[in-house]
Every structure is written in structure tokens, then in C-alpha cells.
N, C-alpha and C positions, 0 to 999 in steps of 0.2 A: 504494500500500500504506500502511496505517496500522494502528496497534495498539500493544500493549505487554504485558509480563508473559506472554509465550508465546501470546498470542491476536492474530492478525493478520487484517485484512480486505483484500480486493482487489476493485476494481470495474473491470470491463473491458467495452468495447463491441467486439463481434466481428461477423464476417460468416460465415454458414453456407455450406455447399456450394451451396445453391440461391439464394445471394445475398441471403437474408433477414438483416437485422441483428438482433442480440440483445444483451441486457445480461446479463453474468454477474457475480453477487455471490458471492464465496467467503469462507469463514472457515476459518482454519487454527489449530488448537489444539495446543500442544506436549503430548505424552502421555508423554514420557520422553526419554532422551538420543538425539538425532537422529531422533525419531519424532514424527509429526504426524497428527492426524485432520482430514480436510477435509470441509466441507459446502459445497454449492453450490446457488444458486438461479438458474435461467435464465428470462429474460423475453424473449419475441420482440416485435418492434417493434409489432405490432398490439395488444399488451397494455400498452404503456407508459402510455397515458392512463388506463386502468382502474386500474393499479397505483398511479400517482401520486395519483389521486383517492381511492382507498381508504386509502392511507397518510396522506394529508392529513387525511381524515376521522377516522381513529383518533387521530392525533397531536393534532388539534384538541380532540377529546373529552378526551384524557388531560391536556392542558395546562389545560383548564378544570375539571378535577376530576370529570369525568363518566365516565371510563373506568375499568374495573376490570381488573387483570391477569388473564389466563386461567389 
């Protein structure tokens, strides 16, 4: 877990019921006293390579000033 100011991120590697591994990236935002809104991204093992390649491409463009925020 990492984060601050009421926004926290969690990155977990899990195993599904069918023994497939998946990566869960979660974000939790404080919305009030003892209340949180949670968002989650699930990536199965067969998509890891594609996701890493796409993320690397986007971040590479951004760091070289070629990417524009959506």
C-alpha cells in the first residue's frame, strides 16, 4: 500500500479459482468520515506483457514531450 492525503493504492498478485494468476491494482479515495470509494483494475497473466508494453509506450511518449493528456 502507498499513498497519502486520503488516496491510497494497492497492488496485489492473486490466484483465481481456476488457478489463473492476476494482478489487481486498486485505488481507495476517502469520501468522508470513515467512507471510501474504491476503483479496481484486474489484469490476468496472459495480458501482463501487453499491458507493460502499452504502459511503457505511453510513458515513453509522455517523458519525451510527445504525449498529450486525454
